[in-house]
N, C-alpha and C positions, 0 to 999 in steps of 0.2 A: 524358660531364653535367656542367656546370660546376662548380668547387668553392663552396661558400657565400659566402668571402671574394672573389671573384673578381666574384661576382655583385654583393655589396657593396658594392666601390670602384665599379664601374662605377654602381648606382645615387646613390651621394656623387658621381661623377664630372657626370652629369645635373642631378641637382640644385642644383651647383654653377655650370650653366651656363643657369640658370632653368630646364631640362626637368623635366616627370610623367615617368615611367614605368607605364602603365595596368596595372591587377594582370594581368591577360589574359595581355600582352606577356613581363612582369615572371616569370611562369609560366612560357613558354616559353622565358625566357634559362638560367633554370632548368633547365632540361632539354636544350640544347644544346652537344656537342662542341667546343666554340673560343673563342678570347679573345673575350669576351664586352663587356670592355671597350674596345678595340677594336672591334666592330661598334656600342657606340653612339656612338663618337667620329666612325665613318663616317655614323650615322644623323643627328646633329646638323649634320654638314659638310651635309648633303644640306637639313635643313631650315631651317638658319639662315634665307633670304631670307622664310620664310613668318613667319607669325602665334601656328600652332599648334605652340605648347611641351608637346604629349604626344604621347609615343613608343605607336603602338598595336602591336598585330599584323603588320596590315598594312606597316609601315615593317620589321620584319627580314625577314619574305618578301621582300618588294623587294628587299633585302638580299642573302642568303641563296640563294634560289630559282633554279636554273640557267633562264638564257636557252634556251628553244625556239631548236636549229637546223634552217637550213632543210637540203632536200638528204635522200635515205635518209640513212639511220646502220643502222649493223650490231645487229641484235637480240643479246641477248647474254642467257646461262643459264651459272649460275656456280654450282655444289655450294658453301655456305659448311660443314651437316653431316649426314654420315648414318650410321647406328651400323651399316650393316651389314656392312663391316671389322672394325670395333670390338668387336662382340660377343665376349666370351670367357666364358661363363657362369659363374659359382665353385657352391659347394655348401653348403647346413647354413648352420647358424649363421654361420661365421665369413662366406661369402659375402653374407649380411645385414647382418649389421654392417659388411662392406666399403663395402655400397651405401650405411646412412645415413651413414657416415660420410664419401662423399664428397657426400649430398648435402649433409651440416649444412657439411662446407668450403667450394664452392661456391656455396653462398647465403650463409653470410660475407660472400665474398669480392663478393656483390653488396650485402650494406647496408653494407660498405667503405667505399661511394661514396656513406652519406647521412652528415652532421654529427653528428649522433647515435650515431655508431658510436662516436667516443672513448670516450662514456661508461658502454659497455658494460662488466660486472662479470660474475664467475664468478659459478653461480650457489650454488657449495661457500661463497663469501665471504659472499652476502647470506642464506644458507641459515641456515650457522651461525655468522652473525655478530651478534650483538644491540647487538653497541658500530657497526656498521652502522646501524644503527637508529637510535640516541639522536645519533647522528651527524646524518642528517638532520635531525631533533627539532629540534638546534638548532641549524644550519644551519651548522653546522663543514664541512671540508672534507672532500671525498668522499676513494674511494680515486683519484680521478687527482688533488688536489689543488688542486682548484678546489671554490668553496664550491657547495653543493648542494641542492636542497629535494627531489631523487627521484635514485631509482637505475636505470638500466637493464641487463636482461639480455634473453639473446637463447639462443634455443635449438627445437629441435622440439616441436613438440603432440603431449605425450600422452596428455593427457585433457580433455576439457570436460563437465563437470556443470554444467546450470540451474536453479536452485532458484528459490522463490516469489521470491525479496527481493535473491538474490546468483546470481554466477557464479565456478564455482571452476573455474583452466586448473592445467595443468601441463605444463612445459615441462625438457627434458634437454637438457645440453653434455656437454663431455668431464668434466667434475667432479659433474656431478650430477643429478639432480633436482630441482625447488623448483614450489612448488605455491601459490600466493595466488588468491585472491578481487578482488573488487571489486559492491558495490550500485551503482553508477551507470550510469546505463541504457543514454547511450552509449559503456559500456564493452560492457557489456551487447548489446548490438544488434551492436557490431565481433563481438565471439566469439562472434554466430551464424555468421557469413557465415566464420568460419574452417572449415578443413582439416584434420583427424586428421592429425597425421604431417608438415605443413607446417612451413617457422621461420615463426616469431614474435617479434619484440618486446615486452617489455611493460614502458611506465614503471612504478617502483615509486614512494608515497610513506608517511609511515608512518602507520598506520590510526587514526581518528578515532574513537576512542571502544571501540577494540578491540585487543586487542594486535596485535606486529609489523605486515609490509609488507602494501599492498592494490593493488590497483591503478589506477594510476592513467589511462592510458590504455594503447590495444591498435597496434600497428606492423606491418605487413608490407613484406616483399619491395618488391613490387608495382613495374611499370614508370613512369619518368618522367613528365611530358606533356615530348613532343616533338613537333618539325616531322620527317614523314616523309620519307624519298628516294621525288621522283618519277622516272619515265623522260625523258628529254632530247628523245623523239620522242614522238608519240602511237598509242601501240602498245596493245591488247587483250589481257588473259589472263581465260580460260575458268573458271572452280572447280566443277565437278561433284565429285558423290561417290555410292557405294552404287547400284552398277548392278545388282547382284544376278545377273547373268545363268544362268541354268539354273532358275530358282523360276518359277511359274506366277505370279505377280504380276510379274513383269519385263517393265516397258510398253515390250517390242521394235518397236510403232508410232511412238510420238514420241521415241524415243529413234536410231531414222534416220530422224525430221524433222528431227532436229536435227542428224543427221550430216549431210545433207543442204544445212541451212541452212550448215552450214562450210562447202560444197563448193561453194554456189553461184556463180555469175557474176552475182550481181544490184546493182545500184547503193546498197546498202545497206555506209553508209561502215563501221559498224562491221565488218563480215566482213570487208572487206577491211582490216582493222587488226589483224585475229587474230596476234596471233605464238603462242600459249603455251595448252597446254590444261595446268591439272590438276589430276589425279582422285585424293580421296582413301579409296581403299580401297570395301573388299569388291567387286571385281570380279567376283563370283560370287556365288555363293548357299551352296554351300559341301555338304559329307557330316559329317551327324553333330552338326552346328552344334548343337541345340537337338531335346529328344524329338520323336518321330512328324513330324521334318521330310521324308522322303523322300515323307509324301502330297502336299507341296505341292511337287515337285520334278517336273521338263521335262525333265530329264537326270540323273539316278544317278551319276552319275561325273565328278568333279572336276575331272581333266584335260580332259576333253571340255567341260565348261562354259569350261576356262579358252581351250579351241582356238576356244568359239564367242565370246566376248569379245576375243579377238586378231584374230576374221574382222570382227569391228564395227571394233571401234579402227582396224585398219591402213583403214580408209576415209577418216580424217583426213587434209587433205593435207597435203605432205610439209611444206608451208612452216613448218606449226604445228607447236610447239614441245611432245609430249606428256612430262609427269612424270608419276610412279604412284608412289603406295607402300600397302601392301595392308591392310589389315582382320581384324578376327578373323573375318570369314568364309571370307577367303583359305586357300591354302595355304602352308604355310609353322608355325612355329611361330606360337601364340597372344601368350602371354607379353610384355611390354612391356621394354625399347622390342623393336619385330621387324624382322628381316633384310629386304632383299629379298626378294618372292618367288623360289624356287630356281626357279635357269635350268632346270635337268634336268626339272622336272617341267611346264614348259611348252611342249619338243620346240622348240625356240627360237623356237617364235611370235613371242612382243613382244619378246624380246633382237635377232629380226634383222630389224624394223623401222629404218631407219638415224633413222626425227625420233621417239622410244622411247625414255625415260629411265625404268630401274629404282630407285626409293632404299627404302630400309627406312621404318621408320614411329618416332619421327617425322622426318622433314627438313627444312631451311633452306637455299630457294634463293635467289639475285637475279638477278630475272627485269628484264633493261635499268637494274639499279641498285638495284630493290625488292626489300626482302628480305622474304619469305615462307616463315612457316610453317606446314608442313603436317603436320596432327594426326589419325588417323585417327579417334578422339577415345573412346575406349573410357570413361576413366579420367571420361567427363559423368554415366554412370550416377550413380556414388557421388557424384559434387559434388548433383547434382538428387536424388538420396533425401537426403540426411543436410542440404541447408540450405535452411532455413523457407523459404519464396515461392515456391521453386522449382518451375518444372515443365520437361516435354520442349514446350510451347509457346514457350519462349523459349529455346533453348538457346544465343541468346548472350551472356543475365546468367550463366549456369554457364560459358560461355567466359570469362570477367572474372574470375568467381571465382579460372580457372587464373591468370589474368594478373599478378593482385596476389600470388596464391602464389608465383609465379615457377614455376610444378613443375604438369605437365600428367596427373600419374594419383599428388598427392598420399593420397592413402587406402591404407594397406596393408591388408590380410587383408577385403576384400569384395569384389566382383565381378568387379575390375580385378585379370586375375593378371598379377605385377611377377617378370621373373627376377633372382635376387642378382646384378648383375653386379657387377663391382669400381670402373667407376665408372657413377652416375646419370647417363644418358641424358635422363631428361627435365626435367630444372633445365631451367625458360629463360634462358639464358646472356648471350643477345643480343636487345634487344629488337627485335618485326618492325615492317615498314611495314603486314603485311598478317597476318592471323592467321585461313589455312582449316582447320575441319574440317565431318565430315559424320557418320556412325556413328546421328544421333537420327531423321533422314528427316525435317526442318521446316525449312525457311529462312528462316533469320532474318539480316538483317544491319543492323550497329552498331557507331558507333563508340566508341574508349574511351581517352583522352591521345593521342589522334595518331595510333594503331591503330586499322585497318581490321580489325572481326571479323565472320568470313564463316561461317555454317553453313550449306551449301552444297544440305541436301534430299538428295534420292534420284529413283532412275527405278523403281520398285518400288512398287506399289497398297499398299493397306492391308491387309495380311494376319489374319489369326485372332491368332498371339500379340499383334500392337500393338491389337484390340479388344480385348483381356483386359485390356490395361495405359490403355487407353483415352487411348493413343496414335491421331490425326489427321494422319495424312504431307503432305507437299505436294510431290508426285511432278514429275517433268517441268516442273523449271522450271530454269535452267542463271543462274548469276550472271556476270556478265561488267563486268570492274574495266576501267578506261582507266587506268594504269598512268601517263600525264602529267598524273595531277590525282586519280588515287584514287577517281573516283566510281561508284558502283556502278550499274549496270543489270540487272532481272529478264525473261527473254527463259522466257515461258511454252509450251511446246512440246504443250500438250494440246490445241489447236485448233488 
């Protein structure tokens, strides 16, 4: 992400040459990891002969988007992050202390890229320093030597209490816990979207009509506005999840129709250019996942379920690379992060497929240069349950909350089991071009700040449990993404 002073220099240069930068183009420049001043200079050279003196988003895209190359291009699949070899579960209080210390430090490194991070003060200094409040009130120098009307603190959100007229937030850093309130409606609205245990920045100012400091604004780590990476050749990735093989509700006929389509030699241009199949977990329905599950099973042996799933996915054409991660119904541990499905329980069926890659959950892969974050989506349950306005009918909205928090399972102690790892591997350290999830069985596709957000539904019809939860799935649908444009299209295999 471009530094603030670099973007300011680019803006000043453009103004000196008689050019203006459109607000959307300016926002894009701030999210680029590039020499923005040099880019503006190049754009001005290209636009000089014209009378159009406004630099727009298309000018930036023209400069930085790769030109399409003619002829066949090698299809590449690179694993950027896989938790499987890094899982070293700790124990007890010390283990969870290490986990949250890692979360704090990794997210602070993300916040360090923001200009406001230079103003972050320690919680203990603000909590015990009535003197600081007086400095703020008089507009004197802050802890960092500059005149300030506010102070910023950062920490993990420990509690969130909404009352009739205000909201109270408590955050914790290495030095202690700080509690502050706000009566501002915008702050109350921002606070409603925060997840417990996520990193948050609070801008504090002197209270008006009440002692101490109050919250002026709430800031999340969030992902920046950015121009996503794209494939240099037209290639497609298919995103699916939640097969639940072994269940009475597994839609085998529709899934076979999907597999036949992948193998078809028709004139469908999309089929010919499909190079990747990303499977987001829950290959099988498993055993003992929920009470009385055996009444909903056709196969009551999990290994046999996996053997059946392997037989099905072996039908995928060999020129299509299959990337698979586990879900909460699959074999292996259920706590996050999950290592890849154990090899010994599969009888080598999946691992012997030459076009199959077994990774952990979550996993970060690069397909033809496009960065794809694959996450089954267990943390969505807690986000939907605790965030006003969210529901299972629009899972992409909940996925956007995770991107804003820069964490895939921020809430500890609710429905999502989280292992006490030495490193918190659920932090979203890199900005994805595609964020692919499943788990909730509802297809939903949106775009957020340059990232394509996809929940790819399921291949299981509505279960009795989903009926009691009021969940209406949209099964039998595959989401196909053109990696050269990041344009998605949904194929329905129910008919």
